[in-house]
Each structure stands twice: as structure tokens, then as C-alpha cells.
C-alpha positions as CSV (number, residue, x, y, z in Angstrom):
1,X,-25.4,-43.7,-65.6
2,X,-24.3,-44.3,-69.2
3,X,-20.7,-44.1,-70.0
4,X,-19.7,-41.1,-72.3
5,X,-16.8,-41.2,-74.7
6,X,-14.8,-38.0,-74.3
7,X,-13.8,-38.1,-77.9
8,X,-17.4,-37.9,-79.0
9,X,-18.1,-34.7,-77.0
10,X,-18.5,-31.5,-79.0
11,X,-15.8,-28.9,-78.2
12,X,-18.3,-26.1,-78.6
13,X,-19.8,-27.2,-75.3
14,X,-16.7,-25.9,-73.5
15,X,-15.6,-22.3,-73.1
16,X,-12.8,-20.6,-71.1
17,X,-14.1,-19.0,-67.9
18,X,-11.5,-16.1,-68.1
19,X,-10.6,-16.1,-71.8
20,X,-9.8,-12.4,-71.9
21,X,-8.2,-12.1,-68.5
22,X,-4.5,-12.6,-67.8
23,X,-4.0,-14.7,-64.8
24,X,-1.1,-13.9,-62.5
25,X,-0.3,-13.6,-58.8
26,X,-1.9,-10.5,-57.1
27,X,-0.2,-8.3,-54.6
28,X,-1.3,-8.8,-51.0
29,X,-3.0,-5.6,-49.7
30,X,-2.9,-6.6,-46.1
31,X,-0.2,-5.2,-43.7
32,X,2.6,-7.4,-42.6
33,X,2.1,-8.7,-39.0
34,X,5.2,-9.3,-37.0
35,X,5.7,-11.8,-34.2
36,X,5.0,-9.3,-31.4
37,X,2.0,-7.7,-33.1
38,X,0.5,-11.2,-33.7
39,X,1.1,-12.0,-30.0
40,X,-0.6,-8.7,-29.0
41,X,-3.7,-9.5,-31.2
42,X,-4.0,-12.9,-29.5
43,X,-3.5,-11.3,-26.1
44,X,-6.3,-8.8,-26.8
45,X,-8.8,-11.6,-27.4
46,X,-8.3,-12.8,-23.8
47,X,-10.7,-10.5,-21.8
48,X,-9.7,-11.8,-18.4
49,X,-6.0,-10.9,-19.2
50,X,-7.0,-7.5,-20.4
51,X,-8.9,-6.7,-17.2
52,X,-5.9,-8.1,-15.2
53,X,-3.6,-5.8,-17.2
54,X,-5.8,-2.8,-16.4
55,X,-5.8,-3.6,-12.7
56,X,-2.0,-4.1,-12.6
57,X,-1.6,-0.8,-14.4
58,X,-3.8,1.0,-11.8
59,X,-1.8,-0.7,-8.9
60,X,1.5,0.3,-10.6
61,X,0.4,3.9,-11.1
62,X,-0.8,4.0,-7.5
63,X,2.6,2.9,-6.4
64,X,4.3,5.5,-8.5
65,X,2.1,8.5,-7.8
66,X,0.5,7.6,-4.5
67,X,3.4,8.9,-2.4
68,X,3.4,12.1,-4.5
69,X,-0.3,12.9,-4.1
70,X,-0.5,11.4,-0.6
71,X,-1.2,13.6,2.4
72,X,1.7,12.6,4.6
73,X,5.3,13.6,4.2
74,X,7.3,11.1,6.3
75,X,10.4,13.1,6.2
76,X,8.6,16.0,7.7
77,X,6.9,14.0,10.5
78,X,9.9,11.7,11.3
79,X,10.7,13.6,14.5
80,X,7.2,14.6,15.4
81,X,6.2,12.6,18.5
82,X,2.6,13.8,18.4
83,X,2.0,11.9,15.1
84,X,1.5,8.8,17.3
85,X,-1.6,10.5,18.8
86,X,-3.3,10.1,15.4
87,X,-3.0,6.3,15.4
88,X,-5.8,3.9,14.5
89,X,-8.1,6.4,12.9
90,X,-10.8,4.9,10.7
91,X,-11.0,5.4,6.9
92,X,-12.7,8.6,6.0
93,X,-13.7,10.2,2.7
94,X,-14.4,14.0,2.7
95,X,-18.1,14.6,2.7
96,X,-19.1,11.0,3.4
97,X,-22.0,10.4,5.7
98,X,-22.9,7.0,7.2
99,X,-20.3,5.0,5.2
100,X,-16.6,5.5,5.0
101,X,-17.0,8.6,7.3
102,X,-14.4,7.7,9.9
103,X,-17.1,6.6,12.3
104,X,-18.0,3.3,14.0
105,X,-21.0,1.9,15.8
106,X,-20.1,0.9,19.4
107,X,-21.8,0.1,22.6
108,X,-20.7,2.5,25.5
109,X,-22.0,3.0,29.0
110,X,-24.3,6.0,29.6
111,X,-21.5,7.6,31.6
112,X,-19.2,7.4,28.7
113,X,-21.9,8.8,26.4
114,X,-22.2,11.8,28.7
115,X,-18.5,12.3,28.6
116,X,-18.5,12.2,24.8
117,X,-21.2,14.8,24.7
118,X,-19.1,17.1,27.0
119,X,-16.0,16.6,24.9
120,X,-17.8,17.6,21.8
121,X,-19.3,20.6,23.5
122,X,-16.0,22.1,24.4
123,X,-14.4,21.5,21.0
124,X,-17.6,22.3,19.0
125,X,-17.1,19.0,17.2
126,X,-19.5,16.2,18.3
127,X,-18.0,12.8,19.1
128,X,-21.3,11.1,18.8
129,X,-23.0,11.8,15.5
130,X,-26.0,9.5,16.0
131,X,-27.6,7.4,18.8
132,X,-28.8,4.1,17.4
133,X,-30.3,2.4,20.4
134,X,-30.3,2.2,24.2
135,X,-30.6,-0.8,26.5
136,X,-30.0,-2.0,30.1
137,X,-27.8,-4.9,31.0
138,X,-27.2,-6.0,34.6
139,X,-28.5,-2.7,35.9
140,X,-26.2,-0.7,33.7
141,X,-27.5,1.5,30.9
142,X,-25.7,1.2,27.6
143,X,-26.0,3.2,24.4
144,X,-25.2,2.2,20.9
145,X,-23.7,5.2,19.2
146,X,-22.2,6.2,15.9
147,X,-18.8,7.5,17.1
148,X,-16.5,9.8,15.2
149,X,-12.9,8.5,15.7
150,X,-11.5,11.9,14.5
151,X,-13.5,13.9,17.0
152,X,-12.5,11.4,19.7
153,X,-8.9,12.6,19.3
154,X,-9.8,15.1,22.0
155,X,-7.2,17.2,23.9
156,X,-3.7,16.7,25.2
157,X,-1.6,19.0,27.4
158,X,1.5,20.5,25.8
159,X,4.2,22.9,26.8
160,X,4.9,25.6,24.1
161,X,7.7,28.1,23.7
162,X,6.8,31.7,23.2
163,X,7.5,31.4,19.5
164,X,5.3,28.3,19.1
165,X,2.6,29.9,21.2
166,X,2.6,33.0,19.0
167,X,2.7,31.0,15.8
168,X,-0.4,29.0,16.8
169,X,-2.2,32.1,17.9
170,X,-1.6,33.7,14.5
171,X,-2.8,30.5,12.8
172,X,-6.0,30.6,14.9
173,X,-6.7,34.2,13.9
174,X,-6.1,33.6,10.2
175,X,-8.1,30.4,9.9
176,X,-10.8,31.1,12.5
177,X,-10.1,27.8,14.4
178,X,-9.3,27.2,18.0
179,X,-6.3,25.0,18.8
180,X,-5.2,26.2,22.3
181,X,-7.4,25.7,25.3
182,X,-6.7,26.7,28.9
183,X,-5.3,24.2,31.4
184,X,-7.8,22.9,34.0
185,X,-7.4,23.7,37.6
186,X,-5.6,20.7,39.2
187,X,-6.7,21.9,42.7
188,X,-10.3,21.1,41.7
189,X,-9.5,17.4,41.9
190,X,-8.1,17.5,45.4
191,X,-11.5,16.8,46.9
192,X,-11.3,13.3,45.3
193,X,-8.0,12.4,47.0
194,X,-9.6,10.2,49.5
195,X,-12.0,8.7,46.9
196,X,-12.0,4.9,46.8
197,X,-9.6,3.6,44.2
198,X,-8.0,7.0,43.7
199,X,-10.2,8.0,40.8
200,X,-9.3,11.6,41.2
201,X,-5.9,10.7,39.6
202,X,-7.6,9.3,36.6
203,X,-9.7,12.4,36.2
204,X,-6.6,14.6,36.6
205,X,-4.8,12.7,33.8
206,X,-7.8,13.0,31.5
207,X,-7.3,16.4,29.8
208,X,-10.8,16.1,28.1
209,X,-12.5,16.7,31.5
210,X,-12.9,20.5,31.5
211,X,-16.1,20.6,33.5
212,X,-17.2,20.1,37.1
213,X,-17.9,16.4,37.7
214,X,-18.2,13.8,40.4
215,X,-15.5,11.3,41.3
216,X,-16.5,9.0,38.4
217,X,-16.2,11.8,35.8
218,X,-20.0,12.3,35.4
219,X,-20.7,15.9,34.5
220,X,-22.4,17.9,37.1
221,X,-24.7,20.4,35.4
222,X,-26.0,23.7,36.9
223,X,-29.1,25.0,35.3
224,X,-28.6,22.6,32.5
225,X,-25.1,24.0,31.6
226,X,-21.6,22.8,32.1
227,X,-19.4,24.6,34.7
228,X,-15.8,24.9,33.5
229,X,-12.8,24.4,35.7
230,X,-10.3,26.4,33.7
231,X,-7.4,28.1,35.4
232,X,-8.3,31.8,35.7
233,X,-6.1,34.6,36.9
234,X,-3.5,32.0,38.0
235,X,-0.4,33.9,36.7
236,X,1.1,37.4,37.2
237,X,0.7,38.4,33.5
238,X,-1.5,37.6,30.6
239,X,-0.1,38.3,27.1
240,X,-2.4,36.3,24.9
241,X,-6.1,35.9,24.6
242,X,-7.8,32.5,23.8
243,X,-11.3,32.1,22.7
244,X,-13.3,29.6,24.8
245,X,-16.3,27.9,23.3
246,X,-19.5,29.4,24.6
247,X,-22.6,31.3,23.6
248,X,-21.8,34.3,25.7
249,X,-18.6,35.1,23.7
250,X,-16.5,35.4,26.8
251,X,-12.7,34.9,26.8
252,X,-10.3,33.5,29.4
253,X,-6.5,33.3,29.6
254,X,-3.7,30.8,30.2
255,X,-0.1,31.4,31.1
256,X,2.5,28.8,31.7
257,X,4.5,28.2,34.9
258,X,7.8,29.2,33.3
259,X,9.0,32.6,32.1
260,X,9.1,31.7,28.4
261,X,7.0,28.5,28.2
262,X,3.3,28.1,28.0
263,X,1.4,25.2,29.5
264,X,-1.8,24.7,27.5
265,X,-4.3,22.1,26.3
266,X,-4.2,21.4,22.6
267,X,-7.0,20.2,20.3
268,X,-5.4,17.3,18.4
269,X,-7.7,17.6,15.4
270,X,-7.0,21.3,14.9
271,X,-3.3,21.0,15.8
272,X,-2.9,18.6,12.9
273,X,-4.2,21.2,10.6
274,X,-1.8,23.8,11.9
275,X,1.1,21.3,11.8
276,X,0.6,19.8,8.3
277,X,-1.7,22.2,6.5
278,X,-4.8,20.0,6.1
279,X,-7.5,18.5,8.2
280,X,-6.8,15.0,9.6
281,X,-8.9,12.7,7.4
282,X,-7.3,9.6,5.8
283,X,-8.9,7.7,3.0
284,X,-7.6,4.4,4.2
285,X,-7.4,5.4,7.9
286,X,-4.1,5.5,9.9
287,X,-2.0,2.7,11.2
288,X,-0.7,1.9,14.7
289,X,2.0,4.5,14.4
290,X,-0.3,7.3,13.2
291,X,0.8,7.2,9.5
292,X,-1.6,7.6,6.7
293,X,-2.2,4.1,5.3
294,X,-3.0,5.4,1.8
295,X,0.4,7.1,1.5
296,X,2.2,4.4,3.5
297,X,0.8,1.6,1.4
298,X,1.8,3.4,-1.9
299,X,5.3,3.9,-0.6
300,X,5.5,0.2,0.4
301,X,4.1,-0.9,-3.0
302,X,6.7,1.3,-4.7
303,X,9.5,-0.3,-2.8
304,X,8.1,-3.8,-3.5
305,X,7.7,-3.0,-7.2
306,X,11.2,-1.6,-7.4
307,X,12.6,-4.7,-5.8
308,X,10.6,-7.1,-7.9
309,X,11.3,-5.3,-11.3
310,X,15.0,-5.1,-10.4
311,X,15.2,-8.8,-9.5
312,X,13.3,-9.7,-12.7
313,X,15.6,-7.6,-14.9
314,X,18.8,-8.9,-13.4
315,X,17.6,-12.5,-13.4
316,X,16.6,-12.1,-17.1
317,X,20.0,-10.9,-18.1
318,X,22.0,-13.4,-16.0
319,X,19.6,-16.3,-16.9
320,X,19.6,-15.5,-20.6
321,X,23.4,-15.5,-20.9
322,X,23.9,-18.6,-18.7
323,X,21.1,-20.6,-20.3
324,X,22.1,-19.6,-23.9
325,X,25.8,-20.7,-23.4
326,X,24.8,-23.9,-21.6
327,X,22.1,-24.9,-24.2
328,X,24.1,-23.9,-27.3
329,X,27.4,-25.5,-26.6
330,X,26.1,-28.5,-24.6
331,X,28.5,-31.3,-23.8
332,X,31.1,-30.7,-21.1
333,X,30.3,-27.0,-20.9
334,X,26.7,-27.8,-20.2
335,X,27.6,-30.5,-17.7
336,X,29.8,-28.1,-15.7
337,X,27.3,-25.3,-15.8
338,X,24.5,-27.5,-14.8
339,X,26.4,-28.8,-11.7
340,X,27.0,-25.2,-10.6
341,X,23.3,-24.5,-11.1
342,X,22.4,-27.6,-9.0
343,X,24.6,-26.4,-6.2
344,X,23.1,-23.0,-6.1
345,X,19.6,-24.4,-6.5
346,X,20.1,-26.5,-3.3
347,X,20.7,-23.4,-1.1
348,X,17.5,-22.6,0.9
349,X,16.2,-19.1,0.1
350,X,15.1,-18.4,3.7
351,X,18.5,-19.3,5.1
352,X,20.3,-17.2,2.5
353,X,18.1,-14.2,3.2
354,X,18.6,-14.5,7.0
355,X,22.4,-14.8,6.7
356,X,22.5,-11.8,4.4
357,X,20.3,-9.7,6.8
358,X,22.5,-10.6,9.7
359,X,25.9,-9.8,8.0
360,X,25.6,-8.1,4.6
361,X,22.8,-5.8,5.7
362,X,25.2,-4.2,8.3
363,X,27.3,-2.9,5.5
364,X,25.1,-2.2,2.5
365,X,21.6,-1.9,4.1
366,X,18.5,-4.1,4.3
367,X,17.2,-3.4,0.8
368,X,20.4,-4.1,-1.2
369,X,21.0,-7.2,0.9
370,X,17.5,-8.5,0.1
371,X,18.0,-7.7,-3.6
372,X,21.3,-9.7,-3.6
373,X,19.6,-12.7,-1.8
374,X,16.9,-12.8,-4.5
375,X,19.4,-12.5,-7.4
376,X,21.8,-15.1,-6.0
377,X,19.6,-18.0,-7.1
378,X,16.6,-16.3,-8.8
379,X,18.1,-16.5,-12.3
380,X,18.2,-20.3,-12.2
381,X,14.6,-20.7,-13.5
382,X,15.2,-18.4,-16.4
383,X,18.5,-20.2,-17.3
384,X,16.8,-23.6,-17.2
385,X,14.0,-22.5,-19.5
386,X,16.3,-20.9,-22.0
387,X,18.7,-23.9,-22.0
388,X,15.7,-26.1,-22.9
389,X,14.7,-23.8,-25.7
390,X,18.2,-23.7,-27.1
391,X,18.4,-27.5,-27.2
392,X,15.1,-27.4,-29.1
393,X,16.0,-24.9,-31.7
394,X,19.8,-25.1,-32.2
395,X,19.6,-27.9,-34.8
396,X,16.8,-26.4,-36.8
397,X,17.4,-25.9,-40.6
398,X,17.5,-22.1,-40.5
399,X,20.2,-22.3,-37.8
400,X,22.3,-24.7,-39.9
401,X,21.8,-22.5,-42.9
402,X,23.0,-19.4,-41.0
403,X,26.0,-21.4,-39.7
404,X,26.8,-22.5,-43.3
405,X,26.8,-18.8,-44.4
406,X,29.4,-18.1,-41.7
407,X,27.4,-16.7,-38.8
408,X,29.3,-16.5,-35.5
409,X,28.2,-18.3,-32.4
410,X,27.1,-15.1,-30.7
411,X,24.9,-14.2,-33.8
412,X,23.5,-17.7,-33.9
413,X,22.6,-17.6,-30.2
414,X,21.1,-14.1,-29.9
415,X,20.0,-13.4,-33.4
416,X,18.5,-16.7,-34.6
417,X,17.8,-18.9,-31.7
418,X,17.0,-16.5,-28.8
419,X,14.1,-14.7,-30.5
420,X,12.3,-18.0,-30.8
421,X,12.5,-18.6,-27.1
422,X,11.6,-15.0,-26.3
423,X,7.9,-15.7,-25.6
424,X,8.6,-18.3,-22.9
425,X,11.3,-16.1,-21.3
426,X,9.0,-13.0,-21.3
427,X,6.2,-14.9,-19.6
428,X,8.6,-16.4,-17.1
429,X,10.2,-13.0,-16.3
430,X,6.9,-11.2,-15.9
431,X,5.7,-13.8,-13.4
432,X,8.9,-13.3,-11.4
433,X,7.5,-9.9,-10.3
434,X,4.5,-11.2,-8.2
435,X,6.6,-14.1,-7.0
436,X,9.3,-11.7,-5.6
437,X,6.7,-9.4,-4.0
438,X,5.0,-12.4,-2.4
439,X,8.3,-13.8,-1.1
440,X,9.3,-10.3,0.2
441,X,6.0,-10.0,2.0
442,X,6.3,-13.4,3.5
443,X,9.9,-12.7,4.7
444,X,9.0,-9.4,6.2
445,X,5.8,-10.7,7.7
446,X,7.8,-13.4,9.5
447,X,10.3,-10.9,10.8
448,X,13.3,-12.4,8.8
449,X,13.7,-9.1,7.0
450,X,13.1,-5.7,8.5
451,X,12.3,-2.9,6.0
452,X,10.5,-0.7,8.4
453,X,11.5,2.9,9.0
454,X,9.9,6.3,9.1
455,X,10.7,7.0,5.5
456,X,10.5,3.4,4.1
457,X,8.3,0.4,4.4
458,X,7.0,-2.6,2.4
459,X,3.6,-4.3,1.9
460,X,4.8,-7.3,4.0
461,X,5.9,-5.0,6.8
462,X,2.5,-3.3,6.9
463,X,0.9,-6.8,7.1
464,X,3.2,-7.8,9.9
465,X,2.5,-4.5,11.9
466,X,-1.3,-4.7,11.3
467,X,-1.9,-8.3,12.4
468,X,-2.1,-7.3,16.1
469,X,-5.0,-5.0,15.2
470,X,-6.9,-7.6,13.3
471,X,-9.8,-7.8,15.8
472,X,-9.9,-4.2,17.0
473,X,-8.9,-2.2,13.9
474,X,-9.1,-4.5,10.9
475,X,-8.7,-1.6,8.4
476,X,-5.0,-1.4,9.2
477,X,-4.4,-4.9,7.7
478,X,-7.3,-4.9,5.2
479,X,-5.9,-2.5,2.6
480,X,-2.4,-4.1,2.4
481,X,-4.1,-7.5,2.2
482,X,-6.3,-6.4,-0.6
483,X,-3.3,-5.0,-2.5
484,X,-1.3,-8.2,-2.3
485,X,-4.3,-10.3,-3.1
486,X,-5.3,-8.2,-6.2
487,X,-1.6,-8.3,-7.3
488,X,-1.3,-12.0,-7.1
489,X,-4.6,-12.8,-8.8
490,X,-4.2,-10.3,-11.6
491,X,-0.6,-11.3,-12.3
492,X,-1.7,-14.9,-12.5
493,X,-4.3,-14.1,-15.1
494,X,-2.0,-11.7,-16.9
495,X,0.7,-14.4,-17.1
496,X,-1.8,-16.9,-18.5
497,X,-2.7,-14.4,-21.2
498,X,1.0,-13.8,-22.1
499,X,1.6,-17.6,-22.3
500,X,-1.3,-18.1,-24.6
501,X,-0.3,-15.1,-26.8
502,X,3.4,-16.0,-27.2
503,X,2.9,-19.8,-27.2
504,X,-0.5,-20.7,-28.7
505,X,0.3,-24.4,-28.7
506,X,0.5,-24.3,-24.8
507,X,-2.9,-22.6,-24.4
508,X,-4.6,-23.9,-21.3
509,X,-1.5,-25.8,-20.2
510,X,0.6,-25.2,-17.1
511,X,4.3,-24.6,-17.8
């Protein structure tokens, strides 16, 4: 290319691009974005963390409102010994059929199947809702049935006062249900006294046998119908009438042995409705003590959340003050404070908790004792993180400028340096919550801490109580396990999202 002499160029070839426009700085029309808003925008871009936050919110709301909307008042049933009769019921949704209906598929002998049919006939509530198959093994006939665990509650004997008897009778008339059934005639079983193995005693103890049967409990039908063995005309007076299930609409009567007490058979299913005002179906089933798992788990989750949030808040306050002083002043102050932290950090958490439960819990209770055990050394991690951040920022130019302008040490620490370390501290404090819940669950599962009572429990306690039913009734331990698993997974994802939002330079790293 030929070289061109600039002096030889014609000035008319050049024009100003904006000759008539006055150039100046323009006002920014966008809104100012603060530190927290900027972090929120970055957090919202992390879809996994958003999903985790939604799940955590659901679990938290369940812990708050679950005991309020739950179907079991533990204060009310605390002294009710019959609540144990409703133990190990399967999960049931109202209106469900075939799945989550409180039923299970089991193999039973044909004799047991016949008994189930007779139980359901008296109560007008079938125990077997469907027969799946039938087979013979070693000469014994077995039937695979879809069995209703709620109908299998059956009948128990109970002695009622006149007031209780009248109250139940009134409830029966108002709600058109039958709760009270007559006692069976004990003399009927005398013919089995000499039976091999004393099977008559077993039959006598089984209050569900209301029909004539052989020594094995097999119903003996007459003209294809059951023959009842109720007590009839056994007492001097009859003051109340009880409806007995049957197509002919006949009635029979029962009066107790005492003057004021009534000895009767009670339908557990309908008695529950009389006692608590609703039918006994439980969304998550019932545990080994007869408590509703849905309500019980919500109460345990609430207790765990209260403990974890309290520990996180106290640790944040103590750790922030301790770490700020140690990191800001440094030198001898830092040396002494670090040695104190080292001593406390060397104390084993399990031993501390066990000692507190043995001694301190006798005075203040199990929950405050456990809270104190977590707080004693739990703030050390927060203090260490904040100390490191103070060493990082305390010699920055903006801190030196503020000191030059006369800012006090407290203002420098908590007005200028602390906000820069806030992201790391928030992430650390949030992750304390699942850590405390997991630790509490482990301690209660191992039996080191006991938070079990009629009105209080924890997730770890429910796991510990449910482990003995792992093979027979796995639903008792399933739902607490799902809760703790969801909580740990979602908090881990949520914590990663917070870390990336508050500390973008650490994205994908493990602190």
C-alpha cells in the first residue's frame, strides 16, 4: 500500500459525526442493585437450589402446622390406655382403594380366613376386602387376602360405669353406629376344658369369637348361618337395649356383674370415633404405641427445627463476637482466644452430651440440656470462619480510610469488615441447621438422649422406636427416614446455592 502524507489530505473529506450534539455523561436509568439483591439474583439462577428451598419450606410448614391440623391430641390421649390398641395400623387415605387404603396382602390359613369373615359379619365391616389366590401347602390350605388392618382391630372386653355406658349409648343413637356388643357366654367354652392343649382358654380370651365353633375356633354354621353365643337373660334387670347385627332386626341385652358397672364387648374402630370424634384412619399409619405418625412426625420435626434454629442463632451470635474480636485485634488477644477455642474443640461431643443428660438434664430437662451441649462447642466453626475473614479484610484500604477518619473499633468491626464476611457466615449458619438435626437424630437413635414422652418426641426418637418394626411394619420407620433424608439432601443443595450466590468466586468449590 502506498504511503499517504497526512498533510496532503483534503480537510473536506472529514466531518464531525455528532457536530450538533452536545456530548456529556448520561444518567443511568437502571435501578441500583445492593449486595443482598445481587446475591438473590444469582441464587435464583440455580434451579436445584430453588427446588431445594421449596422442599425445605414445605417441610418447615409441615413442622409448624402439622401438629395443629393433625388428628391426634397427645395431651388428650396421654392417660388413655386403649390408644395402644390402635398400634401398627397401616397408612390410609380416605376413599383410597387398592393403594394407601390401610390394607395389606398376606397369606393366611383357611381357618383364619373363616374367622376373619365371621369377625366382619358381626361388625358389619369386612376384614378381607379381596381374595387374591388360594393354594395348598403340606396339606394345609392357604389364602392370599387383601386384609384391612383397621377392620382387624376387632373387639375387646371393657367394664363401663353407668355414666360411660349411657354416654356411649347416646352416641350410638345420634350417629347410628354400634359400639357396644354383648358379652359372650363363658360357659359355652366349658366343653373344651379337656381339649388337648387347652385350646378352650385361647378361645375364651378371643373376644372376636361370638359364634358357635369347634375347639379350633372354626365356625360351626347351622343352615348356612352363624349361631351367636351372647349372654341372654343372664342378669336380674335390663336397663339398656343394644342392637345386634342381623337381618331379622332382633335385639339382645347385656348387664354387668356389678351394681353400677357394665361388662361389655367394645368395637375398637367405632369406640375410637366416640372417644376422639373421627374415624381411625391415619395418613402415615400409626406407630408401635398407637400414635398417629403424621402428627407425631410433625411434632418431632417441630422440636428438631426449634432445637436446630436455636443452636444456629446462638452459635451465630457467640461465634460472630468471638471471631470478630480475635481476628481484628490479633496478636496476644488472638493467641489466648485461640488456645481457649482449641481446648473446647478437643472435647468430644458425644461425651459432653452424655454427661449433660446424666446430670444437667435432672435439673433443667432433656431438651435444654441438649441445647446447651450443642452450644458449648458449636460456635467454634463460626468463630474460626469469621476470624479468617477479619484477617483478610482488616487491612484493606477502605478500613484504613475509615480508621483515619476516626471510626471506632466497634464500628470498624461490625460496620465495615463484618458485612464483607456476611456471605460466608450466612452459608455456614444455615448449614448448621441440618447438621444439628442429624446429630440430634443420631444421639437419640443411639439412646444417648431421650426426648420421648406422650407430648414430645423427635425425629431421631421415632427412628429409634421404629427400627424393631423394620421387617413387619416398615411404614413406622419409613416416613421419619424420608423426612430426615429429604432434609439433609435439600439443605446440602440449598447451602451450595447460598455459597455460590454470596461468594461467586467459590462456585463449585467445597469450603
